[in-house]
N, C-alpha and C positions, 0 to 999 in steps of 0.2 A: 266419460263412463258409459258411452254408448257406442254401438258399432254400426250405426246407420251410415251408409256411404256418403262421404262429403260433409257430414254434419260436424265432425270433430274440428275441421278447419274453420268452419263458419261460426261456430257458437261463441258468443262474447262472454267467456267465463268471468273476466274481471268485472263485467257489469252486473253479473248475476250475484257474485259474492265479492268479498274483500280480497280474495286471492284465488289461485287456481285450485280446483278440487282434484286430488290424486285418485286415480282409478285403483281400487283395492281388489279387483276381481282375480287377477293372476295370483296374487299372494293368497287370496282366499282359497283358490283351487289347490295351490301347492300345499297349504296348511291342511286342508281336508284329506288330501292324498297321504301326506306324511302321518297324520293322526291315525288314519285307517291302517297303514302299513305297520306303524308302531304298535297299535293295539292288537293286530292280528299276530304279530311276532311274539308279543308277550303272552297271548293266549296259547299259541303253539308251544311255547316253552313250558307253560303250566300244564298243558295236557300231556306233554312228553315226559313229565316227571320232575320238572323244576331244575334246579342247579346241578342235580346229579345226572341229568340226562345227556345223551350224546348230542342231541339237537342244541342244547344250551352251549356246549363246547364249540359247536360250529357257528352259532349265532353270536357268541360273546365278542368277537373282534369288531363286529359292526354295530353292536348294541349301543355303545356310547355315541358314536358318530350319528346314528339314526336319531337317538334321543335329542342330541344337541341341535341337529338340523330341524327337528320338529319344533323345539322350543324357539329357536331363532326366527323361523318363518312365521310362527304364530305371533310372536311379539312384534315383528315387523308389520304384520297385518293389523294387529291391535292398535299400534301407534299410528298407522296411516289412517285408520278409521277415526281415531281420536282427533287427529289434525283436521280431518274433514268436518268432524262434528263441530269444531270451533268456528268454522266458516258458516255452517248451517245455523248455529245458535250461539253467536258470540256472547261472552259474558255470563253464560249459564253453567259453566263447568267449575267444580270445586277444586279439582286437581289438574295439574299441568300435563301436557303431552309427554314430558320426560318421565313422569311417574307412571305412565302407561306401560313403560318398560321397567323402570327402576323399582317400583313398588313391589314387584314380584320377588325381589331379592332382599327386601328389608324385613327382618324378623318382626313379627307382630303385625306390621302394616300389610304384609302379604295376605293375611286372612280377611282383609276388609276393603282396602283401597281399590284393588282391581275391580271388584264387584261394583263399587261406587262409580268408577270410571265407565264401566260397561253400561250401567244404567243411564248415565248422562249421555253417552253416545247413542243409546237406543232412543232416548226421548228427544234428542236433537233432530231426528228425522221426522218425528211425529209425536206430539204429546198424547195422542189418542192411543188406546190399546193397552192391555195389561203388560206387566213385566215378568210374568210367570216363567217364561223361558229362561231369562237371565238368572232368576232366582233358583230355578231347578238345576241349571248348569252349575251354578256356584255351590249349591248344596251337594251335588254329585262330586264336584272337585274336592270339597272338604272331606266328604266321606272316603274318597279315594286316598287322599294324602294323610289326613289325620287318622283315619281308620286303619290305614296301612301301618302307620307307626305303632298304633295300639296293638294291632295283631302281632307285630314283630316282638313287642315287649312281652306279650302274653305267651310267646312261644308257639303261636298258631301257624308259623311258616317254616316248618322243618326243612323244606327244600327251596326256600326263597319265595314260594308262592303258596297261595291258599285259595279255596273256592271263593272266599270273600274278595280277595284281590282280583280274581278273574271277573267276577260280577261287577265290581266297582269300576274296573277298567272299561268294560263294555258300555255301561250306562254313562260314565263320564265322557267317553269318546263320542257316543251318539249325540249327546246333548251339546258337546263342543262343536261338532259338525253342524248341527242345526242352528246354533248361535251364529257361527261364521256365515252360513248361507243366508240366514234371515237378516242379519245386520248389513251384509253386503248388498242384498236385494233392496233393503230399505234406503240405503244411501244412493244406489243407482236410480231407484224410482224417484227419489226427491230431486236429484239433479235433472232428470228428464222433465218432471213436472214444473220445476222452477224455470228452466230454460224455455219450455214451451209457453210459459206465461209472458215471455218477452215478445212483443209483436214483430220486431225485426228479425228475431230468430226464425220465425215461421217463414218470413219473406226470403231469408237466406237459403231455405231449403227448396224453394220453387225453381 
């Protein structure tokens, strides 16, 4: 998980952890880009007049593929970070790596288990520091999903979108990107610190 020339070949990953740590940075970057594009497109549709607009008619064919790509890449990143977290802090996780993906599709469980997994992943890199970012992201996601359903039932989305939807999308997207960046950074930093603690790792770099 580090780009220093020659170091990836020399570092004894199996001696630092019980297995190899997978680099989540490329998935993190892809997830951030897709979340940004998805959110910008949704905002553009809302500003153009919603489902009745000409822009929506042009955007509709790629709407679902873009959404699915965003979901798949995010879940791949989330699962990879969960697998890494098991190596950083074995035996401290309540839910399996499989549920890092599956829990999002289980009714009821989707409102709680992914947050719990994210908190365990966060704490696996360092027990210090607050978890406000994870909690804020989760609150924003609930406001976006649950709030969107409530707005639909109340008839507050005559053209498929409302000011609430636009605001919730933006806040949730910003916090999701911040979570991805911070979790990825914490995992990368932990690998660097732990490997630097091995005396022969430093020798290999000379």
